[in-house]
C-alpha atoms as a printed R data frame, in Angstrom:
   type eleno elety resid chain resno       x       y       z
1  ATOM     1    CA   MET     A     1  -2.606  -6.074  30.008
2  ATOM     2    CA   LEU     A     2  -0.654  -2.945  29.165
3  ATOM     3    CA   ARG     A     3  -2.618   0.010  27.900
4  ATOM     4    CA   HIS     A     4  -1.700   1.652  24.625
5  ATOM     5    CA   GLU     A     5  -2.678   4.916  23.020
6  ATOM     6    CA   LEU     A     6  -5.486   4.984  20.483
7  ATOM     7    CA   GLN     A     7  -4.287   5.620  16.939
8  ATOM     8    CA   PRO     A     8  -7.303   6.738  14.887
9  ATOM     9    CA   GLY     A     9  -5.362   6.749  11.599
10 ATOM    10    CA   LYS     A    10  -4.641   3.037  11.893
11 ATOM    11    CA   LEU     A    11  -8.254   2.435  12.886
12 ATOM    12    CA   VAL     A    12  -9.516   4.181   9.733
13 ATOM    13    CA   ALA     A    13  -7.001   2.324   7.541
14 ATOM    14    CA   GLY     A    14  -8.030  -1.018   9.017
15 ATOM    15    CA   ALA     A    15 -11.718  -0.269   8.578
16 ATOM    16    CA   VAL     A    16 -11.268   0.714   4.923
17 ATOM    17    CA   LEU     A    17  -9.164  -2.349   4.112
18 ATOM    18    CA   THR     A    18 -11.748  -4.517   5.869
19 ATOM    19    CA   LEU     A    19 -14.446  -2.871   3.735
20 ATOM    20    CA   ALA     A    20 -12.482  -3.669   0.570
21 ATOM    21    CA   GLY     A    21 -12.129  -7.272   1.732
22 ATOM    22    CA   VAL     A    22 -15.849  -7.539   2.460
23 ATOM    23    CA   LEU     A    23 -16.675  -6.133  -0.981
24 ATOM    24    CA   TYR     A    24 -14.596  -8.779  -2.711
25 ATOM    25    CA   ALA     A    25 -15.696 -11.560  -0.372
26 ATOM    26    CA   GLY     A    26 -19.314 -10.747  -1.235
27 ATOM    27    CA   ASP     A    27 -18.411 -10.806  -4.909
28 ATOM    28    CA   ALA     A    28 -16.607 -14.134  -4.570
29 ATOM    29    CA   GLY     A    29 -19.549 -15.607  -2.650
30 ATOM    30    CA   GLY     A    30 -22.006 -14.508  -5.312
31 ATOM    31    CA   ALA     A    31 -23.930 -12.090  -3.084
32 ATOM    32    CA   TRP     A    32 -23.282  -9.147  -5.422
33 ATOM    33    CA   GLU     A    33 -21.176  -8.094  -8.386
34 ATOM    34    CA   THR     A    34 -18.143  -5.885  -7.654
35 ATOM    35    CA   PRO     A    35 -16.140  -4.527 -10.610
36 ATOM    36    CA   TRP     A    36 -12.377  -5.114 -10.380
37 ATOM    37    CA   PHE     A    37 -11.551  -1.390 -10.441
38 ATOM    38    CA   VAL     A    38 -13.546  -0.566  -7.284
39 ATOM    39    CA   ALA     A    39 -10.631  -1.507  -5.027
40 ATOM    40    CA   ILE     A    40  -8.376   1.280  -6.302
41 ATOM    41    CA   PRO     A    41 -10.489   4.294  -5.242
42 ATOM    42    CA   VAL     A    42 -11.698   2.584  -2.051
43 ATOM    43    CA   VAL     A    43  -8.209   1.693  -0.850
44 ATOM    44    CA   MET     A    44  -6.479   4.866  -2.059
45 ATOM    45    CA   GLY     A    45  -9.208   7.123  -0.693
46 ATOM    46    CA   GLY     A    46  -9.188   5.268   2.599
47 ATOM    47    CA   LEU     A    47  -5.418   5.464   2.942
48 ATOM    48    CA   CYS     A    48  -5.474   9.197   2.171
49 ATOM    49    CA   LEU     A    49  -8.203   9.656   4.782
50 ATOM    50    CA   ALA     A    50  -6.207   7.601   7.289
51 ATOM    51    CA   GLY     A    51  -3.128   9.725   6.615
52 ATOM    52    CA   ALA     A    52  -5.088  12.922   7.170
53 ATOM    53    CA   VAL     A    53  -6.593  11.573  10.398
54 ATOM    54    CA   GLY     A    54  -3.154  10.487  11.606
55 ATOM    55    CA   PHE     A    55  -1.687  13.893  10.783
56 ATOM    56    CA   VAL     A    56  -4.445  15.746  12.642
57 ATOM    57    CA   THR     A    57  -4.148  13.392  15.613
58 ATOM    58    CA   GLY     A    58  -0.389  13.963  15.782
59 ATOM    59    CA   ARG     A    59  -0.810  17.735  15.659
60 ATOM    60    CA   ILE     A    60  -3.425  17.640  18.428
61 ATOM    61    CA   ARG     A    61  -1.220  15.454  20.635
62 ATOM    62    CA   ARG     A    62   1.814  17.695  20.127
63 ATOM    63    CA   ARG     A    63  -0.230  20.771  20.936
64 ATOM    64    CA   ARG     A    64  -1.620  19.227  24.121
65 ATOM    65    CA   ALA     A    65   1.803  17.940  25.187
66 ATOM    66    CA   SER     A    66   3.418  21.361  24.733
67 ATOM    67    CA   GLY     A    67   0.773  22.933  26.978
68 ATOM    68    CA   ARG     A    68   1.480  20.525  29.842
69 ATOM    69    CA   THR     A    69   5.084  21.529  30.490
70 ATOM    70    CA   THR     A    70   4.976  23.841  33.488
71 ATOM    71    CA   ASP     A    71   7.387  24.321  36.370
72 ATOM    72    CA   GLU     A    72   4.678  25.342  38.796
73 ATOM    73    CA   PRO     A    73   3.161  22.670  41.024
74 ATOM    74    CA   GLY     A    74  -0.516  22.236  40.315
75 ATOM    75    CA   PRO     A    75  -3.286  21.807  42.878
76 ATOM    76    CA   ASP     A    76  -2.903  18.028  42.722
77 ATOM    77    CA   MET     A    77   0.851  18.157  43.454
78 ATOM    78    CA   ALA     A    78   1.905  18.297  47.092
79 ATOM    79    CA   ALA     A    79   4.495  20.978  47.855
């Protein structure tokens, strides 16, 4: 199986949308009462949070990648 990079923004978005689904599934099953307007702040807040997490993750990855470009061989590189 090929490895892929972790994308925390997508993880947060998926978790929030799963939470919204669980809220409405519990309401449909009769476990609790969820007002119809709850989905708007939950989903919009979660997507804004996911966007912020994705932005921060991208900035961190760019900063780390720019620090790795050196012409000097490191101790692990054979000369």
